[in-house]
N, C-alpha and C positions, 0 to 999 in steps of 0.2 A: 439495533432492535432487541436486542433478547433480553432475556431477566435475569441477573445477575444475583446468588445468594450471599449476603458478603458475613461472614461470619470470624469471633474471637473471642475475648477471651481477660476478664479482667479484673485480677489479679494481685496479691503481695502475699506481706512474709509472714507468716505469722507466729509469734517468738515465743507461744508457749507449747506450741509442741516441734517447729523449726524445719517447720513445711508449708507452703501455700500451698495456700483459698481462696478459694472464688471470692471477689469484694461485690458483694449483694447492692442493688437496688441505687449508683449512679449512674449521671448519665455521659456518655460518650461522646466524645462531634466522629463522623462519619464523612471523610471532606477526599478529593479529589482533586487531579494533577493529570490536563492534558500534556501528552508524549511531547517534547518538544518546550513547555513550558517550567519555570520554576517555581510559579507559585500555586498553592493548593487552594479550591475549594469548599467551603463544609457544601455537603449536601443535604443532612439529618442528624440531630439527635436522634441516639438511641440509651432507650436502658438497662443495664444491667440485672439480667434473670439473679433468683436465688443466692443462684452459683457461680457466679459471674458470668454467663454467653452472654456476649454478644451474636444477634441474628436480624438479619434482618435485607431488601431486595433493593434493588436499584436498577435502571434500563440501562442494556450502556448501546451508547450511542455512536462515539469515538475512543480510538486506542489510550490509553494514559493509566496510571495510579491510583489504588484507593488503600486507604490509610485508617486508621480509629482512631482520637486523639485523647487520651486523658488529662481535662488542666488540671487533676492536683485539689487534698482538702488541703487542715491542716493537721492532718497526721500522715497524709497520701499526700507525696510526691506527685507530681504530670507525669508524664508519658505521651512518648509516641510510638507508632507501630512503622515499620520497615514499609515502606509503599511495597503492595503484589501489585503489578500488572497485569493488562488484559488487551487481547491482540483481536483489535476487533473484526471480523472477516465480513 
């Protein structure tokens, strides 16, 4: 029943600088998969900050995996983060 803060960053290559740059003002889905299941459910949609960072909170109730999913745009492909496991005690 405690609150978790789930963070991340959406970045893409900047071909002018040759470096990764935060991808701002884009919607990213936070998904959850219960331990023992193979199906992720979308909990909420989070918008990236001006630097591409993601931050939101959820209430943990059961063991499972949290991940961010970006659907992509016309210039940037979709991306799915690996799930991070949370063990609820």
